[in-house]
C-alpha positions as CSV (number, residue, x, y, z in Angstrom):
1,M,-36.0,-27.9,20.9
2,T,-33.7,-25.1,22.6
3,D,-30.7,-23.1,21.3
4,T,-27.3,-24.5,22.9
5,P,-24.2,-21.8,22.9
6,E,-21.8,-22.6,20.2
7,T,-18.4,-23.9,21.4
8,P,-15.8,-21.7,19.8
9,Q,-13.6,-23.3,17.6
10,M,-10.2,-23.9,19.3
11,I,-7.1,-22.6,18.0
12,R,-4.3,-25.3,18.1
13,V,-0.9,-24.1,18.8
14,A,2.7,-25.7,19.4
15,I,5.3,-24.3,21.1
16,V,9.1,-24.7,20.0
17,D,11.4,-23.3,22.9
18,D,14.7,-24.7,23.8
19,H,14.1,-23.3,27.4
20,P,11.6,-25.0,29.5
21,M,10.9,-22.5,31.4
22,V,10.0,-20.4,29.1
23,A,7.9,-22.8,26.9
24,E,6.1,-23.7,30.5
25,G,5.2,-20.2,31.1
26,I,4.2,-19.6,27.6
27,E,1.9,-22.8,28.0
28,A,0.6,-21.5,31.2
29,I,-0.6,-18.1,29.7
30,L,-2.2,-19.8,26.7
31,D,-4.1,-22.4,28.8
32,S,-5.8,-19.6,30.4
33,F,-8.1,-18.8,26.9
34,P,-10.9,-21.2,26.8
35,D,-10.3,-21.1,22.6
36,I,-6.7,-22.3,22.8
37,A,-5.6,-25.7,22.9
38,V,-1.7,-26.2,23.3
39,V,-1.0,-29.3,21.6
40,G,2.7,-29.8,22.3
41,T,6.1,-28.1,23.2
42,Y,9.1,-28.7,21.5
43,R,12.3,-28.2,22.1
44,N,13.9,-27.5,18.3
45,G,12.9,-27.0,14.9
46,R,13.7,-30.6,14.1
47,A,11.2,-31.9,16.4
48,I,8.1,-29.9,15.7
49,I,8.9,-31.0,11.8
50,D,8.8,-34.7,13.0
51,A,5.6,-33.7,15.0
52,V,3.6,-31.6,13.0
53,E,1.4,-34.4,11.1
54,D,0.5,-36.0,14.2
55,V,-0.3,-32.8,16.5
56,R,-1.8,-30.6,13.3
57,P,-1.4,-27.4,15.1
58,D,-3.1,-24.2,13.5
59,V,-0.2,-21.6,14.9
60,I,3.1,-22.6,15.7
61,L,5.1,-20.4,18.3
62,L,8.8,-20.7,16.8
63,D,11.8,-19.3,18.5
64,L,14.9,-18.5,16.6
65,N,18.1,-20.0,18.1
66,M,17.9,-23.5,19.0
67,P,20.0,-26.3,18.9
68,E,20.0,-28.9,16.1
69,M,17.7,-27.0,14.2
70,G,17.2,-23.3,14.4
71,G,13.8,-21.4,13.8
72,L,14.7,-20.0,10.4
73,T,15.3,-22.9,8.8
74,A,12.0,-24.7,10.7
75,C,10.2,-22.4,9.1
76,E,11.3,-22.6,5.3
77,I,10.6,-26.1,5.7
78,L,7.2,-26.5,7.9
79,L,5.8,-23.9,5.5
80,E,7.2,-25.6,2.2
81,E,5.8,-28.8,3.3
82,H,2.4,-27.7,5.1
83,P,1.9,-24.5,3.6
84,W,-1.4,-23.8,5.8
85,L,0.5,-23.3,9.0
86,K,0.4,-19.7,10.6
87,I,4.0,-19.2,12.0
88,L,4.6,-16.5,14.6
89,I,8.1,-15.7,15.8
90,L,8.6,-15.6,19.7
91,S,12.3,-14.3,20.2
92,M,14.3,-12.0,22.7
93,H,16.1,-10.2,19.6
94,D,14.6,-6.9,18.4
95,S,17.3,-6.0,15.9
96,P,15.8,-5.3,12.2
97,E,17.7,-7.9,10.7
98,Y,16.4,-10.5,12.7
99,I,12.8,-9.2,12.1
100,S,13.2,-8.8,8.5
101,T,15.0,-12.4,7.9
102,A,12.1,-14.0,9.7
103,L,9.3,-12.2,7.7
104,D,11.2,-13.2,4.8
105,H,11.3,-16.9,5.6
106,G,7.5,-16.8,5.5
107,A,6.7,-15.6,9.5
108,L,3.3,-14.2,9.8
109,G,4.4,-12.2,13.0
110,Y,6.9,-11.3,15.1
111,I,6.7,-10.9,18.9
112,L,9.3,-10.0,21.9
113,K,9.3,-12.2,24.5
114,D,8.7,-10.0,27.0
115,V,5.5,-8.8,25.6
116,P,2.1,-8.6,27.9
117,T,-0.1,-11.6,28.2
118,D,-3.0,-10.1,26.1
119,E,-0.6,-9.3,23.0
120,I,0.5,-13.0,22.6
121,K,-3.3,-13.9,22.4
122,T,-3.6,-10.9,20.1
123,A,-0.5,-12.0,17.8
124,I,-2.2,-15.5,17.8
125,D,-5.6,-14.2,16.5
126,M,-4.5,-11.9,14.0
127,V,-1.8,-14.7,12.3
128,M,-4.8,-16.7,12.2
129,Q,-6.9,-14.5,10.2
130,G,-3.8,-14.4,7.9
131,E,-2.7,-10.8,9.1
132,R,0.6,-10.0,9.5
133,Y,1.5,-9.0,13.3
134,L,4.5,-7.1,14.8
135,C,4.6,-6.2,18.5
136,T,5.3,-2.7,19.6
137,G,9.1,-3.3,20.2
138,A,9.5,-5.0,16.8
139,Q,7.8,-2.4,15.0
140,G,9.9,0.4,16.4
141,S,13.2,-1.9,15.6
142,L,12.1,-2.8,12.1
143,A,13.0,0.0,9.3
144,P,10.1,1.1,7.0
145,P,10.5,-0.8,3.9
146,R,11.4,0.7,0.6
147,G,9.1,1.1,-1.8
148,A,9.1,0.3,-5.7
149,G,9.7,3.5,-6.7
150,H,13.4,2.9,-5.6
151,L,13.7,0.2,-8.3
152,T,14.5,0.9,-12.0
153,N,12.0,0.5,-14.7
154,R,13.7,-2.6,-15.8
155,E,14.0,-4.1,-12.2
156,Q,10.1,-3.7,-11.8
157,T,9.8,-5.1,-15.0
158,I,12.2,-8.2,-14.0
159,L,10.3,-8.3,-10.6
160,L,6.7,-8.6,-12.0
161,Q,7.8,-11.3,-14.1
162,L,9.4,-13.3,-11.5
163,A,6.5,-12.6,-8.8
164,Q,4.5,-14.2,-11.8
165,G,6.2,-17.3,-11.1
166,K,8.5,-17.5,-14.4
167,S,11.7,-19.0,-14.5
168,N,14.8,-17.2,-15.5
169,K,14.4,-18.8,-18.9
170,E,11.0,-17.4,-19.3
171,V,11.5,-14.2,-18.0
172,A,14.4,-13.9,-20.5
173,I,12.3,-15.1,-23.7
174,A,9.5,-12.6,-22.9
175,L,11.9,-9.8,-22.3
176,D,14.2,-10.7,-25.3
177,I,17.1,-10.7,-22.8
178,S,19.8,-13.6,-21.9
179,V,19.5,-15.9,-18.9
180,R,22.4,-14.3,-17.2
181,T,21.2,-10.8,-17.6
182,V,17.8,-12.2,-15.8
183,E,20.2,-13.8,-12.8
184,T,21.9,-10.9,-12.4
185,H,18.8,-8.5,-12.4
186,R,17.3,-11.1,-9.6
187,K,20.6,-11.1,-7.7
188,N,20.6,-7.3,-7.6
189,L,17.0,-7.1,-6.7
190,K,17.6,-9.3,-3.8
191,K,20.4,-7.4,-2.5
192,K,18.5,-3.9,-2.9
193,L,15.6,-5.0,-1.4
194,G,17.4,-6.9,1.6
195,I,15.4,-10.4,0.5
196,S,16.7,-13.7,0.2
197,S,14.7,-15.8,-1.4
198,T,12.1,-15.5,-4.5
199,A,9.1,-16.3,-2.4
200,G,10.3,-13.1,-0.7
201,L,10.2,-11.2,-3.9
202,T,6.9,-12.3,-4.7
203,R,5.4,-11.1,-1.3
204,Y,7.3,-8.0,-1.8
205,A,5.6,-7.3,-5.0
206,M,2.1,-8.3,-3.6
207,E,2.9,-6.1,-0.8
208,H,3.8,-3.0,-2.6
209,G,1.4,-3.1,-5.4
210,V,3.9,-4.1,-8.1
211,L,1.4,-7.3,-9.2
212,Q,-1.5,-5.0,-9.6
213,A,0.5,-2.3,-11.4
214,P,-2.5,-1.0,-13.6
215,G,-2.0,0.0,-17.3
216,R,1.4,-1.7,-17.8
217,S,2.2,-3.9,-20.6
218,F,5.3,-5.7,-20.4
């Protein structure tokens, strides 16, 4: 019995961009890699949402600004309905606001459309492993995140409770404060940290060690 070489596991990629030439160019690039299969190209977020059950991509390369439904809305809906998806934003915008907002909506990576061919493949491989990937241009534009040390003790306490999945009412009971006070702290946390969603607060807590804070008893 002779051994046969294993066939590399194919990474199924969907491309979502409203510019046909851009989508076709990316598809041609990805077709040159033996372990990538492009399962479809789509013109807007609504189109990939409608198709995702049929094509079952592993990674979605998603533009931000598109007609009918843009990338941010699509990203949120896709991850809510299909949490296994890995979403990689492919954009021409390198401003910190775009990058931070995309990551806050659940994207695992952000690359600019003018990156070298090999970097697109590297980004896909990284997000497939569940790791965040920011291309060099995006890294330079994104301001370093503020650490949890910028939060007051009370804010860190509230953040920990929310990151554990507790509702405003549950936090209020646990800390013996009013629901209105919890709501105020939640709004202040989002504003101070530049985060727009509760899921974003949870990710922040995990990334900055708030969830693993040793020796704390809240």
